[in-house]
C-alpha positions as CSV (number, residue, x, y, z in Angstrom):
1,M,0.0,0.0,0.0
2,A,1.1,3.5,-0.6
3,L,2.0,5.8,2.3
4,Y,-0.7,8.3,1.5
5,T,-3.5,5.7,1.7
6,R,-2.2,4.1,4.8
7,H,-1.3,7.3,6.7
8,P,-3.2,10.3,5.3
9,K,-2.7,12.6,8.2
10,F,1.0,12.0,8.2
11,T,1.2,12.6,4.5
12,I,-0.8,15.8,4.7
13,T,1.3,17.1,7.6
14,L,4.5,16.2,5.8
15,L,3.4,18.0,2.6
16,V,2.4,21.1,4.6
17,L,5.8,21.2,6.4
18,I,7.7,20.8,3.1
19,F,5.6,23.6,1.5
20,I,6.2,25.9,4.5
21,S,10.0,25.1,4.4
22,V,10.2,25.9,0.7
23,L,8.4,29.2,1.2
24,M,10.7,30.2,4.1
25,F,13.9,29.3,2.3
26,A,12.8,30.8,-1.1
27,S,12.0,34.2,0.4
28,D,15.3,34.5,2.3
29,S,18.0,35.2,-0.2
30,P,21.1,36.6,1.5
31,L,23.0,37.4,-1.7
32,H,21.9,38.5,-5.1
33,S,22.2,35.9,-7.9
34,A,25.0,38.1,-9.5
35,A,27.3,37.0,-6.6
36,F,27.3,33.5,-8.1
37,N,27.8,34.7,-11.6
38,S,30.7,32.8,-13.3
39,Y,31.8,35.9,-15.3
40,R,34.6,37.7,-13.6
41,G,35.5,41.0,-15.2
42,P,38.5,43.1,-14.6
43,L,39.8,43.3,-11.0
44,A,38.5,46.8,-10.4
45,E,34.9,45.8,-11.4
46,T,35.1,42.7,-9.2
47,L,36.4,44.6,-6.2
48,G,33.7,47.3,-6.7
49,L,31.0,44.6,-6.8
50,E,32.4,43.0,-3.6
51,E,32.5,46.3,-1.8
52,M,28.9,46.9,-2.7
53,Y,27.9,43.4,-1.3
54,Y,30.0,44.1,1.8
55,G,28.2,47.5,2.4
56,E,24.9,45.8,2.1
57,M,25.9,43.1,4.6
58,L,27.0,45.8,7.0
59,Q,23.7,47.6,6.7
60,R,21.8,44.3,7.4
61,R,24.1,43.6,10.4
62,Q,23.4,47.0,11.9
63,E,19.6,46.5,11.4
64,L,19.9,43.2,13.2
65,I,21.8,44.8,16.0
66,K,19.1,47.5,16.3
67,K,16.4,44.9,16.3
68,W,17.9,42.2,18.6
69,G,20.6,43.9,20.5
70,P,22.9,44.0,22.4
71,T,22.4,47.5,23.6
72,S,25.4,49.6,24.6
73,E,24.8,49.2,28.4
74,K,24.8,45.4,28.1
75,I,28.4,45.4,26.6
76,D,31.3,45.0,29.0
77,P,34.1,47.5,28.6
C-alpha cells in the first residue's frame, strides 16, 4: 500500500511542512544571484562589486543589532 493511503494525516502534515519550508527558504535570499555569476570581469569591477555586497551586509548587520541587540549598556568595557 502507498504511504498516503495508509497514513493520510502523516502525508498531509509532511506535505504542509515541506511547503512551508520551501516558502521560508525561497523568500530568504542573503545574496543576489549576481554574486554567483561565473563571469569575472577586470579586477576593479570585481572589487567594486564585492565592496557593494560588503556594504549591504554591514547595513543588514546594523539592522539586526538594532532589532535584537545587544544594547550599549549590556556590553562589558
